[in-house]
C-alpha positions in Angstrom: -13.9 -11.5 1.1 -10.1 -11.4 1.2 -8.7 -9.1 -1.5 -5.5 -11.2 -1.6 -7.4 -13.7 -3.8 -8.3 -10.9 -6.3 -4.8 -9.5 -6.3 -3.3 -12.9 -7.0 -5.8 -13.7 -9.8 -5.6 -10.2 -11.4 -2.3 -11.1 -13.2 -3.1 -13.0 -16.4 -0.4 -15.6 -16.0 -1.5 -16.5 -12.5 -5.1 -16.8 -13.6 -3.9 -19.2 -16.4 -1.9 -21.2 -13.9 -5.1 -21.6 -11.8 -7.0 -22.7 -14.9 -4.3 -25.2 -15.7 -4.3 -26.6 -12.2 -8.1 -27.3 -12.4 -7.1 -30.4 -14.3 -4.8 -31.6 -11.5 -1.4 -30.9 -9.9 1.5 -30.0 -12.1 5.2 -29.4 -11.6 6.8 -25.9 -12.1 8.4 -27.2 -15.3 5.1 -28.4 -16.7 3.4 -25.1 -15.9 6.3 -23.1 -17.5 6.2 -25.2 -20.6 2.4 -25.1 -21.0 2.3 -21.3 -20.6 5.6 -20.6 -22.5 7.2 -19.0 -19.5 10.7 -19.4 -18.2 10.8 -21.6 -15.1 11.9 -18.7 -12.8 8.8 -16.7 -14.0 6.5 -19.6 -13.3 8.1 -20.1 -9.8 7.5 -16.4 -9.0 3.9 -16.6 -10.0 3.4 -19.8 -8.1 4.9 -18.2 -5.0 2.3 -15.4 -5.1 -0.5 -18.0 -5.5 1.0 -20.0 -2.6 1.2 -16.9 -0.4 -2.5 -16.1 -1.3 -3.5 -19.6 -0.3 -4.8 -20.5 -3.8 -2.3 -23.4 -4.3 -0.5 -26.0 -2.2 2.8 -27.6 -2.9 3.9 -31.2 -2.4 7.6 -32.1 -2.7 8.3 -35.4 -4.5 12.0 -36.2 -4.7 13.5 -33.1 -6.3 10.3 -32.0 -7.9 7.6 -29.8 -6.5 4.0 -30.3 -7.6 1.4 -27.6 -7.3 -2.3 -28.2 -6.8 -5.3 -26.0 -6.3 -6.7 -25.3 -2.9 -10.5 -25.2 -3.3 -11.4 -23.3 -0.2 -10.4 -19.8 -1.4 -12.3 -20.4 -4.7 -15.4 -21.5 -2.8 -15.2 -18.3 -0.7 -14.9 -16.3 -3.9 -17.9 -18.2 -5.4 -20.0 -17.5 -2.3 -19.1 -13.8 -2.4 -20.1 -13.7 -6.1 -23.3 -15.6 -5.4 -24.7 -12.6 -3.4 -24.3 -10.5 -6.6 -25.8 -13.2 -8.8 -28.9 -13.3 -6.6 -29.1 -9.4 -6.6 -28.9 -9.3 -10.4 -31.3 -12.2 -10.8 -33.9 -10.4 -8.7 -33.4 -7.2 -10.7 -33.8 -9.0 -14.0 -37.0 -10.7 -12.7 -38.4 -7.3 -11.7 -37.5 -6.0 -15.2 -39.2 -8.9 -16.8 -42.4 -8.3 -14.8 -42.4 -4.6 -15.6 -41.9 -5.3 -19.4 -44.7 -7.9 -19.2 -46.9 -5.3 -17.6 -46.1 -2.7 -20.3 -46.9 -5.2 -23.0 -50.2 -6.2 -21.5 -51.3 -2.6 -21.0 -50.3 -0.8 -24.2 -52.8 2.1 -23.7 -51.3 3.0 -20.3 -47.9 3.5 -21.9 -48.7 6.8 -23.6 
């Protein structure tokens, strides 16, 4: 797992930008307005997301529209899935143990 993705998403404004872009591409101005940021701040955050490979940009006349790149998010999901499976197995084992304890109350003392 590339830690660049984590670093980019660790900053709250960048995470909010990614959440906004889940609904489709937006211009820098739209992002700045929706997050109550100044445009230079929004541009700075978008540059970090772009360098991390989380967004892509398309120029349209004099506007730049940013959209999500799904591949890094799929990689993050796959990485997290290994932990989901691990915890699911542990919870299943705990459920089995608790069921055993409940069915054998005399053995618990």
